[in-house]
C-alpha positions in Angstrom: 0.9 -27.0 10.6 4.6 -26.6 10.8 5.2 -25.4 7.3 2.8 -23.7 4.8 3.3 -22.3 1.4 2.4 -18.7 1.7 1.9 -16.1 -1.0 1.6 -12.4 -0.1 0.3 -10.3 -3.0 1.1 -6.6 -3.3 0.8 -3.7 -5.8 3.1 -3.9 -8.8 6.4 -2.2 -8.1 6.3 -2.9 -4.4 7.6 -6.5 -4.5 11.2 -5.8 -3.4 10.0 -3.6 -0.5 7.5 -6.3 0.6 10.2 -9.0 0.5 12.3 -6.9 2.9 9.3 -6.3 5.2 8.4 -10.0 5.2 12.0 -10.9 6.2 11.8 -8.4 9.1 8.5 -9.7 10.3 9.2 -13.5 10.1 12.9 -13.5 10.8 13.5 -15.6 7.7 16.7 -15.0 5.7 16.2 -13.2 2.4 17.2 -16.3 0.4 14.1 -18.1 1.7 11.7 -15.4 0.4 11.0 -15.5 -3.3 10.1 -12.3 -5.1 7.5 -12.9 -7.8 5.5 -10.6 -10.0 2.8 -9.1 -7.8 4.0 -10.5 -4.5 6.3 -12.7 -2.5 6.3 -16.4 -1.8 7.7 -18.2 1.3 7.5 -21.4 3.4 6.5 -20.5 6.9 4.5 -21.5 9.9 0.8 -20.8 10.8 2.1 -18.4 13.5 4.1 -16.6 10.8 0.9 -16.2 8.7 -0.8 -14.5 11.7 2.3 -12.3 12.2 2.2 -11.2 8.6 -1.4 -10.3 8.8 -0.8 -8.3 12.0 2.3 -6.5 10.9 2.5 -6.2 7.1 1.9 -2.7 5.8 2.7 -3.5 2.2 0.9 -6.8 1.5 -2.7 -7.0 0.3 -3.5 -10.5 1.8 -1.8 -13.5 3.2 -2.8 -16.6 1.2 -2.1 -20.3 1.8 -1.3 -22.2 -1.4 -3.2 -25.5 -1.4 -2.7 -26.6 -5.1 -0.6 -25.7 -8.1 -1.0 -27.8 -11.2 -1.6 -27.7 -15.0 -5.1 -27.3 -16.4 -6.8 -27.2 -19.8 -10.5 -27.0 -19.0 -13.1 -26.3 -16.3 -13.2 -30.0 -15.5 -9.5 -29.9 -14.6 -10.3 -27.0 -12.3 -13.1 -28.9 -10.7 -10.9 -32.0 -10.1 -8.1 -29.9 -8.6 -10.5 -28.2 -6.2 -12.2 -31.5 -5.3 -8.8 -33.0 -4.3 -8.2 -30.3 -1.7 -9.0 -31.3 1.9 -11.2 -28.3 2.6 -12.6 -30.0 5.7 -9.2 -29.6 7.4 -9.6 -25.8 7.1 -13.2 -25.0 7.8 -16.6 -26.7 8.5 -19.8 -27.2 6.5 -21.6 -24.8 8.8 -19.4 -21.9 7.5 -20.1 -19.9 4.4 -17.5 -19.4 1.7 -16.8 -17.3 -1.4 -14.6 -18.0 -4.5 -12.7 -15.3 -6.3 -10.8 -15.9 -9.6 -8.1 -13.9 -11.3 -6.6 -14.8 -14.6 -3.7 -13.9 -16.9 -3.9 -15.2 -20.5 -6.3 -18.0 -19.5 -7.7 -19.9 -22.5 -11.1 -20.4 -20.7 -14.0 -18.6 -22.3 -15.9 -17.8 -19.0 -14.3 -17.1 -15.7 -17.8 -17.0 -14.2 -18.3 -20.7 -15.2 -14.8 -21.5 -13.8 -15.8 -19.9 -10.5 -19.0 -21.9 -10.4 -17.0 -25.1 -10.9 -14.8 -24.3 -7.9 -17.9 -23.6 -5.8 -19.4 -26.9 -6.8 -16.1 -28.8 -6.1 -15.9 -27.4 -2.6 -19.5 -28.0 -1.8 -19.5 -31.5 -3.3 -16.4 -32.4 -1.2 -18.2 -31.4 2.0 -21.4 -33.2 0.9 -19.4 -36.4 0.3 -17.5 -36.2 3.6 -20.3 -35.0 5.9 -23.5 -35.0 4.0 -23.9 -31.2 4.3 -23.0 -28.6 1.7 -21.7 -25.2 3.0 -23.5 -22.1 1.9 -22.0 -19.6 -0.5 -22.0 -16.0 0.7 -20.6 -13.4 -1.8 -20.9 -10.4 0.6 -19.7 -11.5 4.1 -18.3 -15.0 3.8 -16.6 -16.8 6.7 -14.0 -18.2 4.3 -12.5 -16.9 1.0 -11.0 -19.2 -1.6 -8.8 -17.6 -4.3 -8.0 -19.1 -7.7 -5.4 -17.8 -10.0 -5.2 -19.0 -13.6 -2.4 -18.5 -16.1 -2.3 -19.8 -19.6 -1.4 -23.3 -18.4 -1.3 -23.4 -14.6 -3.9 -23.0 -11.8 -3.2 -22.2 -8.2 -5.7 -22.6 -5.4 -5.3 -20.4 -2.3 -7.1 -20.2 1.1 -7.3 -16.6 2.3 -6.2 -15.9 6.0 -6.9 -12.2 5.8 -10.6 -11.6 5.1 -11.0 -7.9 4.3 -7.9 -6.7 2.4 -5.0 -5.5 4.6 -5.2 -1.9 3.5 -8.3 -1.7 5.7 -6.5 -1.0 9.0 -9.6 -0.3 11.0 -9.2 3.4 11.8 -10.3 5.2 8.7 -13.9 6.6 9.0 -13.5 10.1 7.7 -12.2 10.4 4.2 -12.3 12.7 1.1 -12.7 11.7 -2.5 -10.5 8.9 -3.8 -8.3 8.6 -0.7 -4.9 7.0 -1.0 -4.9 3.3 0.2 -2.9 2.7 3.3 -0.8 0.1 1.6 0.2 2.5 -1.1 1.1 5.2 1.5 3.3 2.6 3.3 4.9 1.7 -0.1 5.7 5.4 -0.6 7.3 5.6 2.8 9.3 2.5 2.1 10.5 3.6 -1.4 11.6 7.0 0.1 13.9 5.2 2.5 12.1 6.8 5.4 10.6 3.6 6.8 13.2 1.1 5.6 16.7 1.3 4.1 16.4 2.5 0.5 16.2 -0.4 -1.9 17.0 -0.5 -5.6 14.1 -1.0 -8.0 14.6 -3.3 -11.0 16.5 -1.7 -13.8 17.8 1.1 -11.6 21.4 1.8 -10.7 22.1 1.3 -7.0 21.7 4.4 -4.8 23.8 5.1 -1.8 22.2 2.8 0.8 21.9 4.3 4.2 22.8 2.1 7.2 19.4 2.8 8.8 16.0 4.1 7.7 15.2 7.7 8.1 12.7 7.1 10.9 15.5 5.4 12.9 17.6 8.5 12.4 14.9 10.7 13.8 14.4 12.3 10.4 11.2 14.4 10.3 8.6 13.7 7.6 6.1 16.2 6.2 3.1 15.8 3.8 1.9 19.3 2.7 -1.2 17.8 0.9 -2.2 15.3 3.6 -5.9 15.1 2.8 -7.5 12.8 5.4 -4.1 11.8 6.7 -3.2 8.5 5.2 0.5 9.1 4.7 1.1 10.9 8.0 -0.9 8.4 10.0 1.0 5.5 8.4 4.2 7.3 9.2 3.3 8.1 12.7 2.3 4.4 13.4 5.7 3.4 12.0 7.5 6.0 14.1 5.7 4.5 17.2 6.3 0.9 16.2 2.5 0.2 16.1 1.4 -2.9 14.3 -0.8 -2.2 11.3 -3.5 -4.7 12.1 -4.1 -4.3 15.8 -7.4 -2.6 15.3 -9.1 -5.1 13.0 -10.3 -8.7 12.7 -8.9 -11.3 10.3 -10.2 -14.2 8.2 -7.9 -16.8 10.0 -10.0 -16.3 13.2 -12.7 -18.4 11.5 -10.4 -21.2 10.3 -10.0 -24.5 12.2 -6.3 -23.9 12.9 -7.0 -20.7 14.8 -5.6 -20.7 18.3 -7.0 -17.7 20.3 -4.3 -18.0 22.9 -1.4 -17.8 20.3 -3.2 -14.8 18.7 -3.6 -12.9 21.9 0.1 -13.6 22.6 1.1 -12.0 19.2 -1.1 -9.0 19.9 0.4 -8.6 23.4 3.9 -8.7 21.9 2.9 -6.1 19.3 1.5 -3.8 22.0 4.7 -4.2 24.1 6.9 -3.0 21.3 5.1 0.3 20.9 7.1 3.4 21.9 7.2 7.1 21.8 7.6 8.4 18.2 11.1 8.0 16.9 10.8 10.8 14.4 8.4 13.8 14.2 5.6 13.7 11.6 3.9 16.8 10.1 0.9 17.2 7.8 -1.1 20.1 6.4 -3.8 20.6 3.9 -5.5 23.5 2.2 -9.0 22.3 3.2 -9.5 22.7 7.0 -12.3 20.1 6.6 -9.7 17.5 5.5 -7.4 18.5 8.4 -10.3 17.8 10.8 -10.8 14.4 9.1 -7.1 13.6 9.4 -7.1 14.6 13.1 -10.1 12.3 13.8 -8.5 9.5 11.9 -5.3 10.0 13.8 -7.1 9.7 17.1 -8.8 6.4 16.1 -5.4 5.2 14.9 -3.8 6.0 18.3 -1.3 8.5 17.0 -3.0 11.9 17.6 -0.1 13.0 19.8 2.5 11.7 17.3 1.4 13.8 14.3 1.3 17.6 14.0 -1.5 18.7 11.7 -2.2 22.2 10.4 -4.3 23.9 7.8 -2.8 25.9 5.0 -2.0 26.2 1.3 0.9 24.0 0.1 2.1 26.9 -2.0 2.5 29.1 1.1 3.2 27.0 4.1 6.8 27.2 5.5 8.8 24.3 6.7 7.4 22.8 9.9 10.8 22.1 11.4 14.2 23.9 11.4 16.4 21.3 9.8 16.0 19.9 6.2 13.9 16.8 6.2 11.7 14.6 3.9 8.6 15.6 2.1 6.3 12.9 0.8 3.5 14.1 -1.5 0.6 12.6 -3.4 -0.2 16.0 -4.8 -3.6 17.4 -5.4 -4.9 17.5 -8.9 -8.2 17.6 -10.7 -11.0 18.5 -8.3 -8.6 18.8 -5.4 -6.7 21.6 -7.1 -9.9 23.4 -8.1 -11.1 23.3 -4.5 -9.2 26.5 -3.9 -5.7 27.8 -3.2 -3.3 30.0 -5.2 -3.4 27.8 -8.3 -7.1 26.8 -7.9 -8.4 30.3 -8.4 -6.8 30.7 -11.8 -8.1 27.3 -12.9 -11.6 28.1 -11.7 -11.6 31.3 -13.6 -11.1 29.2 -16.7 -14.2 27.2 -15.7 -12.3 23.9 -15.6 -12.8 21.2 -12.9 -10.7 18.3 -14.3 -7.5 20.1 -15.2 -5.1 17.8 -13.4 -1.6 16.4 -13.3 -2.0 14.4 -16.5 -3.0 17.6 -18.4 -1.8 20.9 -17.1 -2.6 21.4 -13.4 -2.8 25.1 -13.9 0.1 26.9 -12.4 0.0 24.7 -9.3 3.1 22.6 -9.9 5.3 25.4 -11.2 4.4 27.5 -8.3 5.0 24.6 -5.9 8.5 24.1 -7.3 9.2 27.8 -6.9 8.0 27.7 -3.3 10.1 24.7 -2.6 13.3 26.1 -4.2 12.9 29.3 -2.2 12.0 27.9 1.2 12.9 24.2 1.3 16.5 24.1 0.3 18.2 21.0 1.5 15.0 19.0 1.7 14.3 15.8 -0.2 10.9 15.7 -1.8 9.2 12.6 -3.1 6.2 13.0 -5.4 3.8 10.3 -6.5 2.2 11.0 -9.9 0.8 9.4 -13.0 2.3 12.2 -15.1 5.7 11.2 -16.4 6.3 14.8 -17.5 5.8 16.3 -14.1 9.5 17.0 -13.5 9.6 19.1 -16.7 6.4 20.9 -15.7 8.0 21.7 -12.3 11.3 22.6 -14.0 13.1 20.2 -11.6 15.4 17.3 -12.4 14.6 14.2 -10.5 17.4 12.3 -8.9 15.5 9.0 -8.8 12.3 7.6 -10.1 10.5 4.5 -8.7 7.7 2.8 -10.7 4.6 2.3 -8.6 1.0 1.5 -9.3 -2.0 3.2 -7.7 -4.6 0.5 -8.4 -4.8 0.3 -12.2 -2.9 3.6 -12.7 0.7 3.4 -13.5 2.6 6.0 -11.5 6.1 7.1 -10.7 7.6 8.3 -7.4 10.0 11.1 -8.3 12.7 12.2 -5.9 13.8 15.9 -6.0 16.8 17.0 -4.1 15.9 20.6 -3.5 18.5 23.3 -4.1 18.1 27.0 -3.8 18.9 29.4 -6.6 20.3 27.6 -9.6 18.2 25.8 -12.2 18.3 22.1 -12.8 18.1 20.3 -16.2 14.7 19.1 -17.2 13.8 15.5 -17.7 14.5 15.8 -21.4 17.9 17.2 -20.7 17.1 20.6 -22.0 18.6 23.5 -20.0 15.9 25.6 -18.3 16.2 29.2 -17.1 16.5 29.7 -13.3 13.3 29.4 -11.3 12.4 32.8 -9.9 12.7 32.9 -6.1 
């Protein structure tokens, strides 16, 4: 098909970055990409849908819109699903699954609505071929998505399969690892992987002509865990496509052309290069560093990322010139695992003293360490704690709203300066941080 209505969902707060990424992948002008709440919409080809699956680091899925119309009851949903020519997309021998999301829907039961869509798809196949396809909720061949608002329903066909954050390389992980898509969003918001964009409601920052990675700007994660941020960064530095190591849902659809897909994969491999910028990571737990190293090997970037063990409160800069730090800082159980701040917290018997409460002395000590040893660096910190700048006695120069699943977070940017104090978030003067 020459033109498809595509919707690429993403985490809240990431829409503007995704729109830029989609434009870069597809070559479409920005005016042809519509930024919506929770994703972007565009008219593009089947080839572009495969390209987006292969290259997108920020999207969750690539969906083909098949219907968009008013509804008032479950019968309206059944009729809308019955009118879709499902036989054009897959066969009765394949299994399928229906997933429904809703915002302010008047329906009493989404489970019943889901059942009506299943019936509509199966009945359509029975009427056309005499055979009903099977429903498989665990490992379906085809996924159908339905989104309901208060008055409108939208039917989508999923071309992705497993969500895009599953890159195919993560096997070793710690507790509650950061999703790869969120790590990519942090890299984008920092201006390291793409030119810095303005979030809604913010004043425009100085926009660099090129992204940090293209300037050869080093990136460092001092709390790297199993390596999500640094591996994403290293793949970006090496121009490696995000989806080269996995399979996709579109491979089971009728429109799938194996030759075209191999061509896209070959093109992606051909663009790979030596890292354009150095990437460093460290973690207090040597076990996590080992996990990160093994993940980096599977991701094909073992030689592009430099991993070390060590406490974030003690490690010195990994490079000579000021660079960028990107941190999803440890809190809760990760702080209590050990380290300078962890010992004091353990002495109090607490295991869940995290960012949103106190965090012990970890963050104040981290700020002191940064002020003393990382002057000139730019630090970006993702946190659900809106009071974190005050706790660190640092004044953020920028904040970017971002969601970690259901948790509302902020990315704070700190331009680190040696010596003098900065004003707190509340505008109250603070005494100088001890060096």
